[in-house]
C-alpha positions in Angstrom: 90.3 97.4 94.8 91.4 94.9 97.4 94.7 94.4 95.6 95.4 98.1 95.7 94.6 98.2 99.5 96.8 95.1 100.0 99.8 96.6 98.3 99.5 99.8 100.3 99.1 97.9 103.6 102.0 95.5 102.9 104.2 98.5 102.0 103.2 100.3 105.2 103.9 97.3 107.3 107.3 96.9 105.7 108.1 100.6 106.4 107.1 100.6 110.0 108.6 97.3 111.0 112.1 97.1 112.3 114.5 95.4 109.8 115.3 92.6 112.3 111.6 91.7 112.8 110.5 92.1 109.2 110.8 88.4 108.3 108.7 87.3 111.3 106.0 89.9 110.7 105.7 89.2 107.0 105.6 85.4 107.6 102.8 85.9 110.1 100.8 88.1 107.7 101.2 85.6 104.9 100.3 82.6 107.2 97.2 84.3 108.4 96.2 85.2 104.8 96.7 81.7 103.6 94.7 80.2 106.6 91.8 82.5 105.7 91.5 81.1 102.1 89.7 77.9 103.1 87.3 79.9 105.3 86.5 82.2 102.3 86.0 79.2 100.1 83.6 77.6 102.6 81.7 80.9 103.0 81.4 81.3 99.2 80.2 77.6 98.9 77.5 78.2 101.5 76.4 81.4 99.7 76.3 79.8 96.3 74.4 76.8 97.6 71.8 78.9 99.3 71.1 81.1 96.3 70.1 78.7 93.6 68.1 81.1 91.5 70.9 83.3 90.2 74.7 83.3 90.3 74.8 87.0 90.2 73.5 87.4 93.8 76.6 85.8 95.5 78.8 87.8 93.2 77.0 91.0 94.1 77.2 90.2 97.8 80.9 89.4 97.5 81.7 92.5 95.5 79.8 94.7 98.0 81.7 93.1 100.9 85.1 93.7 99.2 84.1 97.3 98.5 83.1 97.8 102.1 86.4 96.4 103.3 88.3 98.6 100.9 86.4 101.7 102.0 87.0 101.0 105.7 90.8 100.5 105.0 90.8 103.7 103.0 89.2 105.7 105.7 91.4 104.2 108.4 94.7 104.7 106.6 94.2 107.9 104.6 95.5 110.0 107.5 98.9 108.2 107.6 101.7 110.7 107.6 105.4 110.3 107.1 105.8 111.0 110.8 103.8 107.8 111.6 106.4 105.7 109.7 109.7 104.9 111.2 112.7 105.4 108.9 114.2 102.2 107.7 117.7 101.6 109.2 120.1 99.8 107.0 
C-alpha cells in the first residue's frame, strides 16, 4: 500500500515541479527518505525488544501504522485535479 502511495506522490511531485528544479527536489526527497531508514530500524528494534511474547504484535503495529499513513495520504491527495498540476515545459 505504501509503495502505491509513494509512486503516486513521486509522480505528482515530478509533474508540479519546474523542470529546472526537478533534480534538486528529487535529490532532497531521496536524501530525506534515506535518512529516515535508520530511525525506522531503531524504532522497530525498540518495538521488537519490548514485545518478547510474540513477533506478531510488532508486525501488527507496523502494518496498522502503514495503513494509517496510506489512508491519510489517500484522503489528502484524492482531490488533486489536473488544474492543480502545472504543465511540464520542455
